C-alpha positions in Angstrom: -27.8 47.6 8.8 -31.1 46.7 10.4 -31.7 44.9 13.6 -32.5 41.6 11.9 -29.1 41.7 10.0 -27.3 42.6 13.2 -28.9 39.6 15.0 -27.8 37.3 12.1 -24.2 38.5 12.3 -24.1 38.1 16.0 -25.5 34.6 15.8 -22.9 33.9 13.1 -20.1 35.0 15.6 -21.7 32.8 18.2 -21.8 29.9 15.8 -18.1 30.4 14.9 -17.0 30.5 18.6 -19.2 27.6 19.6 -17.9 25.5 16.7 -14.3 26.3 17.6 -14.9 25.3 21.2 -16.6 22.1 20.1 -13.8 21.4 17.7 -11.1 21.7 20.4 -13.1 19.6 22.9 -13.6 16.9 20.3 -10.0 16.8 19.2 -9.1 16.4 22.9 -11.6 13.5 23.0 -9.9 12.0 19.9 -6.5 12.1 21.7 -7.9 10.4 24.8 -9.9 7.8 22.8 -6.7 7.0 20.9 -4.7 6.6 24.1 -7.3 4.1 25.5 -8.0 2.5 22.1 -11.8 3.4 22.3 -12.5 3.0 18.6 -16.2 3.8 18.7 -15.6 7.1 20.6 -12.8 7.9 18.2 -15.1 7.3 15.1 -18.0 9.3 16.6 -15.8 12.2 17.6 -14.0 12.2 14.2 -17.4 12.2 12.3 -18.6 15.2 14.4 -15.4 17.1 13.8 -15.7 16.8 10.0 -19.4 17.7 10.3 -18.2 21.1 11.6 -17.7 21.9 7.9 -21.4 22.9 7.9 -21.3 25.6 10.6 -17.9 26.9 9.5 -19.2 27.2 5.9 -22.3 29.1 7.3 -20.0 31.5 9.1 -17.7 32.0 6.1 -20.7 32.8 3.9 -22.0 35.3 6.5 -18.7 37.0 6.9 -18.3 37.3 3.1 -21.9 38.8 2.8 -21.1 41.1 5.7 -17.8 42.1 4.0 -15.9 41.4 7.2 -12.2 42.0 7.5 -10.1 39.9 5.1 -8.3 38.4 8.1 -11.5 37.0 9.4 -12.5 35.6 6.0 -9.1 34.1 5.4 -9.0 32.6 8.9 -12.4 31.0 8.4 -11.1 29.6 5.0 -8.1 28.1 6.8 -10.3 26.3 9.2 -12.4 25.0 6.3 -9.3 23.9 4.5 -8.2 21.8 7.5 -11.7 20.2 7.8 -11.7 19.4 4.1 -8.2 18.0 4.3 -9.2 15.9 7.3 -12.4 14.6 5.5 -10.4 13.8 2.3 -7.5 12.0 3.9 -9.3 10.2 6.7 -12.7 9.5 5.3 -12.6 9.6 1.5 -9.1 8.5 0.5 -8.4 6.6 3.7 -4.7 7.2 3.4 -2.6 6.3 6.5 -1.1 9.8 6.2 0.0 10.0 9.9 2.5 7.3 9.1 3.9 9.1 6.0 6.1 12.0 7.2 5.9 14.0 4.0 2.1 14.1 4.3 1.8 14.3 8.1 4.0 17.4 8.5 1.9 19.6 6.1 -1.2 18.2 7.8 0.1 19.3 11.2 1.0 22.8 9.8 -2.6 23.2 8.4 -4.0 21.9 11.8 -2.2 24.5 13.8 -2.9 27.3 11.3 -6.6 26.4 11.7 -6.3 26.4 15.5 -4.6 29.9 15.5 -7.2 31.1 13.0 -10.0 30.0 15.3 -8.4 31.8 18.3 -7.8 34.9 16.2 -11.3 35.2 15.0 -12.7 34.4 18.4 -10.7 37.2 20.0 -11.9 39.6 17.3 -15.5 38.6 18.0 -15.3 38.9 21.8 -12.4 38.8 24.3 -14.2 36.3 26.6 -15.0 34.1 23.6 -11.3 34.3 22.6 -10.3 33.1 26.0 -12.8 30.3 25.9 -11.3 29.0 22.6 -7.8 29.5 24.0 -8.6 27.5 27.1 -10.0 24.6 25.1 -6.9 24.8 22.9 -4.8 24.4 26.1 -6.9 21.4 27.1 -6.3 20.0 23.6 -2.5 20.4 24.0 -2.7 18.8 27.5 -4.5 15.8 26.0 -1.9 15.6 23.2 0.9 15.6 25.7 -0.9 12.9 27.7 -1.3 10.8 24.6 2.4 10.7 23.9 3.9 11.2 27.4 1.4 9.8 29.8 
């Protein structure tokens, strides 16, 4: 592998980690915006979240070209599955799925599968990057608790 290819793969790892951190921060913002009924902030944050389909697709393509470990490729696919599910349910179909338990439970399962996939890949990329994603996930959980308990 030449230096140019190595730089591309390193930038791809950085893109994955950066996107995971942004995802967690924006989901935290969604929870806070929901708590305070800030609809404009909620819509902007939601739009940016589903826009993360672009960088996660870029990283999946790169990992596949690199023939990375199957765990990394599958984890990236789980993240994309969640984002496509979010896009489909909230923006295309506009189904109030959070009020329908039979839809909301699988959605939550896919969400947490995506979260743990992001942390797993981030720790494989770099230990410090993994901790950064884990810390932003903890912030997300704190915001979720504040939404329902605060």
